[in-house]
C-alpha atoms as an extended CHARMM CRD file, in Angstrom:
* protein
*
       134  EXT
         1         1  MET       CA            123.0350000000      210.5660000000      105.9140000000  PROA      1               0.0000000000
         2         2  CYS       CA            120.1000000000      208.1060000000      106.3490000000  PROA      2               0.0000000000
         3         3  ASP       CA            119.7520000000      204.3680000000      107.3470000000  PROA      3               0.0000000000
         4         4  VAL       CA            117.2710000000      202.0920000000      105.4670000000  PROA      4               0.0000000000
         5         5  LEU       CA            114.4370000000      203.3130000000      107.4720000000  PROA      5               0.0000000000
         6         6  GLY       CA            115.1480000000      206.9490000000      106.5810000000  PROA      6               0.0000000000
         7         7  ALA       CA            116.1640000000      207.6820000000      110.3420000000  PROA      7               0.0000000000
         8         8  LYS       CA            119.1500000000      209.9390000000      110.8470000000  PROA      8               0.0000000000
         9         9  THR       CA            122.4600000000      208.1000000000      111.7530000000  PROA      9               0.0000000000
        10        10  ALA       CA            124.3260000000      210.5530000000      114.0110000000  PROA      10              0.0000000000
        11        11  LEU       CA            128.0580000000      210.5470000000      113.2990000000  PROA      11              0.0000000000
        12        12  LYS       CA            130.9610000000      211.8320000000      115.4240000000  PROA      12              0.0000000000
        13        13  ARG       CA            134.3410000000      213.1410000000      114.4310000000  PROA      13              0.0000000000
        14        14  ILE       CA            136.6780000000      211.6000000000      116.9570000000  PROA      14              0.0000000000
        15        15  VAL       CA            140.3390000000      212.8530000000      117.0550000000  PROA      15              0.0000000000
        16        16  LEU       CA            142.9080000000      210.6310000000      118.4860000000  PROA      16              0.0000000000
        17        17  HSD       CA            146.3940000000      211.8620000000      119.7830000000  PROA      17              0.0000000000
        18        18  LEU       CA            149.4750000000      209.3660000000      120.3750000000  PROA      18              0.0000000000
        19        19  ALA       CA            149.5990000000      208.9500000000      124.1760000000  PROA      19              0.0000000000
        20        20  ARG       CA            152.5980000000      209.2090000000      126.4550000000  PROA      20              0.0000000000
        21        21  SER       CA            155.2310000000      206.6820000000      125.6050000000  PROA      21              0.0000000000
        22        22  LYS       CA            159.0860000000      206.0750000000      125.8860000000  PROA      22              0.0000000000
        23        23  GLU       CA            159.4470000000      208.0520000000      122.6700000000  PROA      23              0.0000000000
        24        24  TYR       CA            156.9590000000      210.7260000000      123.2810000000  PROA      24              0.0000000000
        25        25  PRO       CA            157.0120000000      211.2800000000      127.0440000000  PROA      25              0.0000000000
        26        26  GLU       CA            154.4630000000      214.1310000000      126.7370000000  PROA      26              0.0000000000
        27        27  GLY       CA            152.5680000000      212.2560000000      123.8410000000  PROA      27              0.0000000000
        28        28  SER       CA            152.0800000000      213.7120000000      120.3960000000  PROA      28              0.0000000000
        29        29  SER       CA            149.3060000000      215.8100000000      118.7390000000  PROA      29              0.0000000000
        30        30  ARG       CA            151.2220000000      215.2430000000      115.4060000000  PROA      30              0.0000000000
        31        31  HSD       CA            150.6560000000      211.6800000000      115.6150000000  PROA      31              0.0000000000
        32        32  GLY       CA            147.1420000000      210.2160000000      115.4250000000  PROA      32              0.0000000000
        33        33  TYR       CA            143.8600000000      209.5480000000      113.7660000000  PROA      33              0.0000000000
        34        34  ASP       CA            140.9440000000      211.7390000000      112.7240000000  PROA      34              0.0000000000
        35        35  LEU       CA            137.8060000000      209.3600000000      112.2710000000  PROA      35              0.0000000000
        36        36  VAL       CA            134.0900000000      209.7070000000      111.6930000000  PROA      36              0.0000000000
        37        37  ALA       CA            131.9810000000      207.0180000000      113.3570000000  PROA      37              0.0000000000
        38        38  PRO       CA            128.6930000000      206.6030000000      115.2110000000  PROA      38              0.0000000000
        39        39  LEU       CA            128.8630000000      206.2630000000      118.8660000000  PROA      39              0.0000000000
        40        40  ASP       CA            126.2720000000      204.9870000000      121.1370000000  PROA      40              0.0000000000
        41        41  ALA       CA            124.9930000000      206.9220000000      124.4020000000  PROA      41              0.0000000000
        42        42  ALA       CA            128.1530000000      205.5770000000      126.1970000000  PROA      42              0.0000000000
        43        43  GLY       CA            130.5860000000      206.6290000000      123.6120000000  PROA      43              0.0000000000
        44        44  ARG       CA            131.2840000000      203.0830000000      122.4010000000  PROA      44              0.0000000000
        45        45  LEU       CA            131.3460000000      202.3680000000      118.6330000000  PROA      45              0.0000000000
        46        46  ASP       CA            127.9090000000      201.4960000000      117.4430000000  PROA      46              0.0000000000
        47        47  ALA       CA            127.9210000000      198.5080000000      114.8580000000  PROA      47              0.0000000000
        48        48  GLN       CA            124.3770000000      198.7790000000      113.7270000000  PROA      48              0.0000000000
        49        49  ALA       CA            124.4840000000      202.4830000000      113.3450000000  PROA      49              0.0000000000
        50        50  TRP       CA            127.8520000000      201.7460000000      111.2760000000  PROA      50              0.0000000000
        51        51  ARG       CA            125.9880000000      199.1940000000      109.0200000000  PROA      51              0.0000000000
        52        52  ASP       CA            123.6180000000      201.9140000000      108.2130000000  PROA      52              0.0000000000
        53        53  ALA       CA            126.3400000000      204.5850000000      107.4230000000  PROA      53              0.0000000000
        54        54  ARG       CA            129.4320000000      202.7600000000      106.5180000000  PROA      54              0.0000000000
        55        55  ALA       CA            130.2810000000      204.7120000000      103.4070000000  PROA      55              0.0000000000
        56        56  ARG       CA            130.5260000000      207.8340000000      105.6520000000  PROA      56              0.0000000000
        57        57  CYS       CA            132.8070000000      206.3620000000      108.4170000000  PROA      57              0.0000000000
        58        58  ARG       CA            136.2380000000      207.4700000000      107.3560000000  PROA      58              0.0000000000
        59        59  VAL       CA            139.6740000000      207.6120000000      108.8430000000  PROA      59              0.0000000000
        60        60  ARG       CA            142.6910000000      209.8420000000      108.3530000000  PROA      60              0.0000000000
        61        61  ARG       CA            145.9210000000      208.8900000000      109.7280000000  PROA      61              0.0000000000
        62        62  PHE       CA            148.3520000000      211.7640000000      110.2830000000  PROA      62              0.0000000000
        63        63  TRP       CA            151.9420000000      210.7790000000      111.3220000000  PROA      63              0.0000000000
        64        64  ASP       CA            154.7170000000      213.5020000000      111.3420000000  PROA      64              0.0000000000
        65        65  GLY       CA            157.2600000000      212.7840000000      108.6970000000  PROA      65              0.0000000000
        66        66  GLU       CA            154.9330000000      210.4700000000      106.8330000000  PROA      66              0.0000000000
        67        67  PRO       CA            152.1410000000      210.9880000000      104.0710000000  PROA      67              0.0000000000
        68        68  THR       CA            148.7080000000      211.2400000000      105.4720000000  PROA      68              0.0000000000
        69        69  GLU       CA            146.5910000000      208.1560000000      104.7530000000  PROA      69              0.0000000000
        70        70  THR       CA            142.8600000000      208.1390000000      104.2230000000  PROA      70              0.0000000000
        71        71  GLY       CA            140.6190000000      204.9650000000      104.4490000000  PROA      71              0.0000000000
        72        72  HSD       CA            137.4470000000      203.6190000000      106.0560000000  PROA      72              0.0000000000
        73        73  LEU       CA            136.5550000000      202.4180000000      109.3000000000  PROA      73              0.0000000000
        74        74  VAL       CA            135.3770000000      198.7870000000      109.0080000000  PROA      74              0.0000000000
        75        75  HSD       CA            133.7990000000      196.1430000000      111.1080000000  PROA      75              0.0000000000
        76        76  ARG       CA            134.6740000000      192.6630000000      110.1090000000  PROA      76              0.0000000000
        77        77  PRO       CA            134.3500000000      189.0470000000      111.2520000000  PROA      77              0.0000000000
        78        78  GLY       CA            136.5660000000      187.7920000000      113.7460000000  PROA      78              0.0000000000
        79        79  GLY       CA            138.1080000000      188.5370000000      116.9280000000  PROA      79              0.0000000000
        80        80  LYS       CA            136.8400000000      188.6430000000      120.4220000000  PROA      80              0.0000000000
        81        81  GLY       CA            132.9590000000      188.8320000000      120.3280000000  PROA      81              0.0000000000
        82        82  GLY       CA            132.8600000000      187.5410000000      116.8860000000  PROA      82              0.0000000000
        83        83  ALA       CA            133.7560000000      190.7510000000      115.0260000000  PROA      83              0.0000000000
        84        84  ASN       CA            136.5990000000      193.4560000000      115.1290000000  PROA      84              0.0000000000
        85        85  TRP       CA            137.1660000000      197.0490000000      113.8800000000  PROA      85              0.0000000000
        86        86  ALA       CA            139.9790000000      198.3660000000      111.7040000000  PROA      86              0.0000000000
        87        87  PHE       CA            140.8550000000      200.9660000000      109.5180000000  PROA      87              0.0000000000
        88        88  ASP       CA            141.1540000000      199.8300000000      105.9140000000  PROA      88              0.0000000000
        89        89  TYR       CA            143.1480000000      202.1970000000      103.7250000000  PROA      89              0.0000000000
        90        90  ASP       CA            143.1650000000      200.0580000000      100.5580000000  PROA      90              0.0000000000
        91        91  PRO       CA            140.3920000000      197.5840000000       99.9870000000  PROA      91              0.0000000000
        92        92  ALA       CA            142.4010000000      195.4890000000       97.5130000000  PROA      92              0.0000000000
        93        93  ARG       CA            145.0660000000      194.7330000000      100.1520000000  PROA      93              0.0000000000
        94        94  SER       CA            144.7150000000      193.6490000000      103.9150000000  PROA      94              0.0000000000
        95        95  ALA       CA            148.4880000000      194.2230000000      104.6430000000  PROA      95              0.0000000000
        96        96  ASP       CA            147.8720000000      197.9120000000      105.3000000000  PROA      96              0.0000000000
        97        97  ASP       CA            145.0820000000      197.5300000000      107.5890000000  PROA      97              0.0000000000
        98        98  GLU       CA            145.2080000000      198.6150000000      111.0000000000  PROA      98              0.0000000000
        99        99  ALA       CA            143.3870000000      196.8620000000      113.9170000000  PROA      99              0.0000000000
       100       100  GLY       CA            141.6280000000      198.6880000000      116.9800000000  PROA      100             0.0000000000
       101       101  TYR       CA            142.4000000000      196.6420000000      120.0000000000  PROA      101             0.0000000000
       102       102  ARG       CA            139.2410000000      195.7240000000      121.6090000000  PROA      102             0.0000000000
       103       103  PHE       CA            137.6020000000      198.8740000000      120.0330000000  PROA      103             0.0000000000
       104       104  GLY       CA            134.0450000000      197.2700000000      120.9770000000  PROA      104             0.0000000000
       105       105  ASP       CA            134.7240000000      197.3420000000      124.4650000000  PROA      105             0.0000000000
       106       106  HSD       CA            136.1990000000      200.7490000000      124.7930000000  PROA      106             0.0000000000
       107       107  SER       CA            134.5530000000      204.2580000000      124.8100000000  PROA      107             0.0000000000
       108       108  PHE       CA            135.5120000000      207.0940000000      122.8260000000  PROA      108             0.0000000000
       109       109  ASN       CA            135.1000000000      210.0490000000      125.2880000000  PROA      109             0.0000000000
       110       110  PRO       CA            137.4020000000      212.9640000000      125.4030000000  PROA      110             0.0000000000
       111       111  GLY       CA            140.4130000000      211.6510000000      127.7370000000  PROA      111             0.0000000000
       112       112  ASP       CA            139.8040000000      208.0550000000      127.3490000000  PROA      112             0.0000000000
       113       113  TYR       CA            142.4810000000      205.6890000000      125.7950000000  PROA      113             0.0000000000
       114       114  VAL       CA            142.4760000000      203.1520000000      123.0070000000  PROA      114             0.0000000000
       115       115  SER       CA            145.1850000000      201.1920000000      121.2990000000  PROA      115             0.0000000000
       116       116  ILE       CA            145.6980000000      200.5740000000      117.5730000000  PROA      116             0.0000000000
       117       117  ARG       CA            148.0010000000      197.9200000000      116.0960000000  PROA      117             0.0000000000
       118       118  ASP       CA            149.4410000000      199.1640000000      113.0170000000  PROA      118             0.0000000000
       119       119  GLU       CA            150.4660000000      197.4090000000      109.7770000000  PROA      119             0.0000000000
       120       120  ASP       CA            153.8130000000      196.4200000000      111.0690000000  PROA      120             0.0000000000
       121       121  GLY       CA            152.0370000000      194.8470000000      114.2030000000  PROA      121             0.0000000000
       122       122  ALA       CA            153.2090000000      197.4980000000      116.7280000000  PROA      122             0.0000000000
       123       123  LEU       CA            150.5360000000      198.4340000000      119.3820000000  PROA      123             0.0000000000
       124       124  HSD       CA            150.2500000000      202.1800000000      120.2020000000  PROA      124             0.0000000000
       125       125  THR       CA            148.1140000000      203.9030000000      122.7900000000  PROA      125             0.0000000000
       126       126  PHE       CA            146.0640000000      206.9050000000      121.6860000000  PROA      126             0.0000000000
       127       127  LYS       CA            144.1930000000      209.3520000000      123.9380000000  PROA      127             0.0000000000
       128       128  VAL       CA            140.7210000000      210.6540000000      122.6700000000  PROA      128             0.0000000000
       129       129  ALA       CA            141.4800000000      214.4520000000      122.3190000000  PROA      129             0.0000000000
       130       130  THR       CA            137.9270000000      215.6120000000      120.9020000000  PROA      130             0.0000000000
       131       131  VAL       CA            134.5840000000      214.2860000000      120.0700000000  PROA      131             0.0000000000
       132       132  THR       CA            132.3430000000      216.4450000000      118.1340000000  PROA      132             0.0000000000
       133       133  ASP       CA            129.3680000000      216.1760000000      115.7050000000  PROA      133             0.0000000000
       134       134  ALA       CA            130.5190000000      215.1880000000      112.2030000000  PROA      134             0.0000000000
């Protein structure tokens, strides 16, 4: 994948597992997300690199007992800092989008925690399980 100047845009495959919660005291590797996204040197989502490789920035939601969903990682206007990150499963509808909670402020290094608001509005915390080259 190349940006408009022909330089390589490095993408990472990031796997998130549901963190410990009341319902899952040990967390759950059967509930989570597998995404491809550009990260900067600190492990944060890189908005400029995303612009250069947005078609390759994908997400797969896996949730035990539910069908797997696939979509795109999107960076859109609004939210803190003037933009926010979300998972878009159907570009024709916004009701199915899931928003990352302050994704622009958090790092995605193994062991880090991030939160995602699902399409029903519930906020879930996830632990970064792995980060590898995509």
